[in-house]
N, C-alpha and C positions, 0 to 999 in steps of 0.2 A: 716683330712687334705685334702683328695681327694674332699670331699663335698665343702670345702672352695674354692678350685681351680675352681670347676665347677661353683659355684656361682659367683666368680670374672669374669670368662670368659663370663658368661651370660650377663653382663652389656654392652658388645660390640655389641649385636645383637638385642636388643629389646628397649622398651620404656625407660629403665633405661639409655641407651646411649643418648636418646633425652633429658632426664632430665639433665644429666651431661653437654651436649652441651649448653643447655639454661643457666645453672648456671655458665658456663665459661664466659658468657657475663654480667651477673648481678645476684645479690641475689634476689630470688623470693619467694613469698608465694605459698602454695599448690594450691590455686585457680588460681593464675597467671600461674603456671606451667601447670595446666589442660587446660587452655585456649590456651597457646602457643603450647602445644603438641597435642591438639585435642583429649584428652582422658578424662575419668571421674575422678571426685575428689576421689572416693573410690580407684580407680586404682592407682592414683598418691600417695595417702597415703600409700598404700601397698609397692610401689616401693621405696618411701622415707625411710620407716622403714628399708628395706633391705640395701639401700645404706648407711644409718647411721650405721647399724650393721657392714658393711664392712669397715667403717671408711673413706668413700669417701666424705661425705658431713657433714656439721655441722649446727646446728639450732641457730638462734638468736631470742630471745623473744622480742617482741615490746611492748611498753607501751600504744598502742592504746586501747581506751575503747569505741570508737564510733562503732555503729552497722554497719556491712558491711566492716569495715576496717581490714586489716590483723593483726593477733596477733603474727605471727611468720614468719620468712623468712629463707630460706636455701641458703647456698653457698658452693662452693668447699672447702674442708678441706685441700687438698694437691695437689701438682703437681706430676704427675706420667707418666710413660711410660710402655707399655706392650710389651716387646720385644719377637719376634718370629723369630728364625733362622732355616732355612731348607737348609742345604748344605751338600755336600759329606764329608766335614771335621768336621762338627759339626751340631747338631740339638738340639733344646730345646726352652723353653719359660720361661720368667721370668718377674715378676712385679718389676719395679724400682721406687724408690722415687727420684724425681728430685729436684735440688736446683740450685743456680747460678753457681756452679762448673760444673754440668752435663747437664743442659738445652741446652747449645749451641751445644752439640753433637747429640741431637735428633731432635729438632725443624727444622733444615734445611732439613731433609729428608721428611718433609711434603710439600716441594716445588716440583712441578712436573717437575723437571729438575735436573737429577743426577749430571751433571757437575757443576751447581750452588751449589748444596748441598755440594758436595765434597770441592769446593773452599772456601765456607763460613766457613766450619769447619777448613780447612787448614789455612785460614786467622786468625781465632780466636786463633789457636795454635801458630802461628808465632808471634802474638802480644798479647799474653795472659795477660800480666801485664796491658797493656793499655786498653784492652777490658774489663777486670774485673773492671776497674775504671769507665767505661762508665755507664751513667745512662740508656741508651737504645741503642740497636743495632738491626737494621732491614734491610730487603731486599726490594728494590724498583722495580727491574725489570732487564731484560737483553735485550740488542740490539746487535745482532751478538756476537762479542767478547768483549763487554763492559758490565760489571756488576755494577749496581747502588746499593749503600748501604746508609743507614742513621745511623749516630752516634750522639747521644746526650751526650755531655761531657762538663763539666764546666771548663775544662782546655784544650781547643782545640789546644793550642800551642804545646801540647805534642804529637799531632797526625800528625805532618808534614810528617811522613813516608807514609801516605796514599795518598798524592798528587802524581799523576802520578805513582801509584803502579801497577806493572804488576805481574801476577801469571801464572804458567805453569801447565797444566794438559795434560799428554800425549805429543803429538806433537803440541798442540794448546797453544797460548799465549793469556791471557785475561787481559784487562785493568780494574782496579777497579776505579770506579767513586764514590768517597765518598762525601756525603753531610754531613757536620759537623756543628752542631749548639749547642750553650749552651741551657740549659733548659729554661732560662729566655727569650732568643731570640725566641725560638720556641713557647713558651707559649704566648708571646706578639704578635707574628705573627698570631696565631690562634685567639686571642682576637680581633685583628684588622681585622679579616676576610680576611687576605692576601691570594689571590688565590694560591700562591706557597705553603704556609704552609698548607692550607686546603687540597689541592690536594695530597700533600706529605703524610699527615696523612691518607687520604682515601686509598691510595694504598700500604702503608707500611705493610709488614708482619713482625711481631715482632719475632726476634730470641731469644733475651735475654734482661732482664732489671731488675733494682733494684727499688722497690717501685711502680712498675706499671705505670710509667710516661706516656708512649704512650697508654697503655691499658685504663687508666683512661680517657684520652682525647678522645679516640675512643668511649668510652661509654657515652661521653657527660658530664662527671663529672669534669668540669674544675675548 
């Protein structure tokens, strides 16, 4: 058990982490991974075997028969968080498997603004039912006490509560500026190369989504 924990912790500090980072963007072959990470193919093969053994990535066999074409690609197998807490009241570390229920409580902390992180989690909890029905939920930015968010929802009429929504953190009052669109409208806007939709997609930080709607568009697979 101890050796397993040591192996898992090692992925956050070396080329294994580079591999996971690249695979979070797209499925890649060992050769493609070697090129993107700037390391040798034998080293990539070694790291891939370990990540497979730890159940972090999975292999897809391709039907390519042409010389020089990839025969297999790898992708992330699961969404996860590695939680470390060091406080006077509690200390510990734990690997967590994430899903649509738990993702919104972890991804906001990747934003370099604790006030925003806290308020996005609070917002999700306050409107949990509506947010769970959303196709995508993302963060666009903050200007003073205004926080911009993006919600892709195919029943936008159910989200009227987000218009002129205000939230409190400590003694500060924040206004939520929600950009709400249906998946069809957002997709069509991108296809038409509309500057608003293109720029929105570029700057959005995805908090949670079903089916990878925004992530797929970010990767250019429209």
